[in-house]
N, C-alpha and C positions, 0 to 999 in steps of 0.2 A: 159650123166648124170651119177652120181654115187649115190647109195643109200647104207647106212650101210656098207660102205667100198667095195662094189662090183660095178664094172663097167658094164653099159649096153650100147650096141651099139646105135648109132644115125644115122639118115639120114645125108648125107653130106649137109652142110649148104649152098652150092652154088646151090642147086637144084631148088631154087625158085628165080624168078626175077619179078620186077614190070611190069605190063602190060601197054602198052601205052594208054593214055586217048583217048577216042573217043566221038562222039556226044551222045552216050548212057551211058557214064560213068560219074557219079557225080564228080565234081571237088573237093569236100570236102573230098573224101575218102583218108585216110592216110594209106599206106601199113604197117605202124608200129602199127596200132591200133588193134592188135589182140594178142592172147596169146594161149598157150597150144600146142598140137601136134596131128597129125593124122597118121594112118597106113593103109596099104592096105592088102587085103587077098584074098586067093583063096584056093580051095580044100575043106577041112573039113567044114561041116555046123555047127560045134559046136565050141564054145569058151570055153577054159578051163583056170582056174587060178591055176592049179596045180603047176606051176613053179614060182609063184609070191610071195612066202612067204617073201623073202628078200625085196620085193618092198612094200608090203602092211602093213600099221600100224597095231599094235596088235589088235585094237578093231574091225577090219574087216577081220582078218585072219580066214581061215577055211571055207570061203564061196565058194561054188561051182558055177562056172560061165558056164552056158550053154545057149542055145538059148531060148529067150522069144520072142514072136511074137505079134505085134500090127497090126491088119488089118486096113488099112487106106482107106478112100474114095478118090475120084479124087483129085489130087493136086490143090492148089489154083491158080497156075500160070503156064504159059508156058515159057520155057527158050530158045526157039528158037533152034539154031544149037549147043548149048553147050552140048556135049555128056555126060559129067560128071553129070551136074545138071539134065539133062533129065533122066539119069540112076537112080539118087536118087529119083526123083519125079514120076517115072513110077509106076502108080497105079496097074499094073498087078502083081507086086511082093510085098509080105509082108515086113514090116519093122522089122528087128531083133535087139535085144539088149542083155543084160546080165541078166540071171536069178538071182534074189535077188536084182537087181538094176533096176527094172522095172520103177521106178519113174524117172530114168534118160534116158529112151528110148524116143527119139524125136518122137512126133506125127506130121507127115509131113503135116497133114491138117492145122496145125498152123504155119508152116514154110513158109515164103515168101522169095524166093531166089532173091537177087539182082545181080548186075554185079560182075564179077571176077575182083580183083585188083592186083593179083600176080599169077604167074604160074611157073611150073617147070616140071621136068621129071616125077614126081610122082603124080602130081595133081594140084589143083588150090585153091586159097583162095578167098572167097566171102564175101560181105557184104549183110546182109539181116535182117529180123525181125522174132522173135519167140514170139508168144502170144503178139504181138505188141511191143516187146522190140527189140532194135537194137542189133544184134549179129554178130560175126565173124564166118563164116562157112568154114570149111576146108574139102575138098573132095579129096579122093585119089583113083586112079585107082587100080584095082587088077592086079598083075603081071601074065600074062597069060602063059608065057613060062618057068616059074621056080617054080615048085611046092614046092621045099624045102624052097625057099625064102618066098613063099607065106605063108607056115605054120608058119615059124618063125615070120613073120610080124603079122599074126593072133594072135599069143600068145602075142606079144608086144602090140597090140591093146587092148587086155583084161587087161594087166597090166596097161596100161595108163588110161583106163577108171576107173578102180578100185582105182587108186591113186588119180586122179583128183576128183572123187566123195567123197573122204575122206577129202579133204582140204577145209576149210572154214575160211577165214580170210579177214578182210576188206582191207588189203594191198596185197592180192594175187588175181590174175585175177580169176573171178568166172566162174566155169564150168556150162554150161547150159544143156548139154545132148549129147548123141551120139546114133548112129544107124548104121546099115549096110544093104546093099542089095547085090544081087549076083555080081554086077559089081562095087560097090563103097562102101567106108567107109566114115563116117562123124562124126566130132566132132564140137560142137558149144560152143563158150565161149562168154562172154560179149564183146561188142564192146566199146572200149575206145575212145570217141569222141575227147578228147584232144590230141590224138596221143602220140608219144613217148616223153620222157623227152628231148632227144637230139634235136628233132625238135623244141620243145618249147624253148630250150636255143638258138638255131640258130635264131629263130624268134625274141626273146626278148633280149638276152644277159644280160641285167641288170634286176635282180629281187631283191626284198627286202630281206635282210638277214633273217628276221623272216620267210619268205616263204621258203627260201633255207634250213633252219634248220628244218622246219616242214616237207618238202619233205624228207630230210635225215632221220628223225625219222620214217616216213612212211616206207621207205626202210628197215631200221634196224629192225623195229618191224616185218615186213613181213618175213625177213630173219631169225630172231630169231624163228619164227613159223615154217618155213620150216626146219630149222636145228633140231628142236625138233622132227620132223618126220624122221630124218636121210636123208633128201634130200639135196644134194649138187648141187647148181645151175650150177656152172662151167662156166657160161657166163654172169655174172652179169655186166651190162653196161647200159648206158643211153638209148640205143636203145631198151632195153628189159624192160624198166620201163615206164609204160603207165599212162597217166593222165586221171582220170575219177572221176566225183563227187568231184572235188577239192582235190583229194587225189592221191597218187602214188600207182599203183598196179603192182606187180611183175609178169612178164609173161615169157613164153618160158623156163620153168623149167622141162618139162616132160621128159619121156623116150627118146624121139627124138625131137630135135628142128627143127621147120620148119620156115624159114625166108628168106626174100629177102637177096641176097648176100651182104656181107659187106666187105670192104677192110680190109685185114689183118686177115681174118677168117681162122681158121684151122678146118678140119672136125672132129677131135677127141676131141677137147676141146672148145676153145672160141676165143676171139679176142685179138690180141697181145697188143693193147694199154691199156687194162684193166687186162691183164693176169699176174698172179703171176709167179715169176721166176721159181719156181719148176715145174709149168706146162709147161712153155716155154721149159725147159730142159727135159721134159717128165720124171721127177723123180716122185717117189711116193708122194702122197699128201693127205690131208684130207680137212675138211670143212673150214679150214683157208684160202683156196684159195679165197673163197667168201668174206672173211673179207678184204683181200688185194684189191680185185676189188671194194669193197665198199669205201675204202680210196680214190681210183681214182674218183669214182662217187661223193664223198663229195667235192673233189677238183673242179670237174666240176660245181657243184652247187654254190660254192663260187666264182669261177672266171668267169663262163659262157663260158669257152674255151674248145676246143677239146684237150685231153691229147696229149702231144708231137706233137703239130700241125706243128712244123717245121721239123718233120721227117716223113719218110714213116713208116708204121707199122712194117716192118722188121727191120729198123734201130732202132726203139723204143725198140723192143724186144732185140736186141743186146746190146743196151745201158743199159737196165734194168739188164740183166744177167751179162754182163762183166764189166760194169762201175758203177753198183749200182745206176743208174740214176733214179730219180723220178721227177714228175712235180714240178716246182718251186713254192714254197708257197710265195705269196707276203709279204713283210715285215710288212705291216699294217693289216695283217689278224688277226682275233681274236686268241690269244694264246691258248684258250681252243679248238677251232676247229683245229688249226694247230697241236696240240698235238694228237688229235684223228686221223688225217690223217697219221701222221708219225708213230704212233703205229700200225695202220691198215696195212700200206704197209711195215712194217719191213721185212727185208730179211729172218729173222728167223721166220717160221710159229708159233713156240711155244710162241713167244713173242707178237703175235697179240692177241688182246682181243677177247673173244667170243661176239656174238651179244647181249647177255644179258647185258654185261658190256658196250658195245657201246651205247645201248639204255639209260642206266643210265647216261653215260657221256654227251650224247646229251641233255637229259632232264635237266641236270644241266646247260649246256651251254645255253639252251633255256631260262631258268629262268633268267640267268645273262643278256642275250641280251634284254629280255623284260624290265629289270630295267634300262639298260644303252644305248639302241639303240639311235642313233642320235648324240652321242658324237664322238669325233675324233677316239677313239679306235675302234668303231664299224661302221666306214665307210666301203664302199665296198673295197674289197682288191685292192691293188695298180694297178692291170691291168685295172681297171675301175675307173673313177674319180667321178662317180655320188654318192652323199651321200645316205646312207640307210634311209628308212622311215618305218613307221608302216603300209604301204599299205597291 
């Protein structure tokens, strides 16, 4: 991820994979239904925010982050042979958080751990409840044989918690809380029951145009908010857009992305099918890379298709950079929406509109669609024959 023009390292995106289902794993768990990031730590018993100035928004800068401790009684459940969850719920050790952010320190008496649904070299992702609310829980092992790495990750954990605690927007995945114990780090976020937008499109393909534009507006408004804090997502795609409460919530925008491995993923940046050409070429870039990716997401919403589905991810990247290739816009697509797409994925970043303008353009398109939907002009784009409705 990049903030205010500065790059921050990320965990490699292939570090997590989906766990196989078993008799104890609910079948409705969607590995895409989580957001945020976690880190592991070892060594120092203190968390410091001294190096987080470029990461933290102005209104929370200057806060010192050290240990705060919440003593917990016996945990509410037993998690069997799962070493990570057992380490978190071990009542012999106090729960530590960040001083000045005590309200975000998880009270483990109120946390109910469910099954893990993804795992990797650094830890596991779980579904559970906190205060009766469904949450996604991310646990990370501390690295025991690399003190330098552990100290670095400890600092990154502090940065992550401080940033997530400062973000509050209806279209950004909600931070629930965080804590750490001697052997494990934990961050909890809201669990999106609807799963990812990509899985939604795979299941339904055909969605009403009004809903497609509403979802596009959710994403654009959430991104406008993140950009106002200097946050560059760098991996905006339908897999990282979660459906909850009939809205889209942006996820996986933290200092380090934790996700199930995706085809065409690069550890430094994002995913080729949605990636701006300047990122593919590893040239300098700014927040307009997210605008490019949004153009691809808008195309997905309108067509229901995977971008460049007739190519591998690497072939798509080559075509984008060397041939100026973009997804084909169906001829009967709304001109207003087609124009937004083409402006967003322009090869010149300076010509891409800021998200504030994207929101305005989509609002205008939405009003036009509400007045004229059902006519031939606003039928589903040519790749799908079903007429649009006001569903």
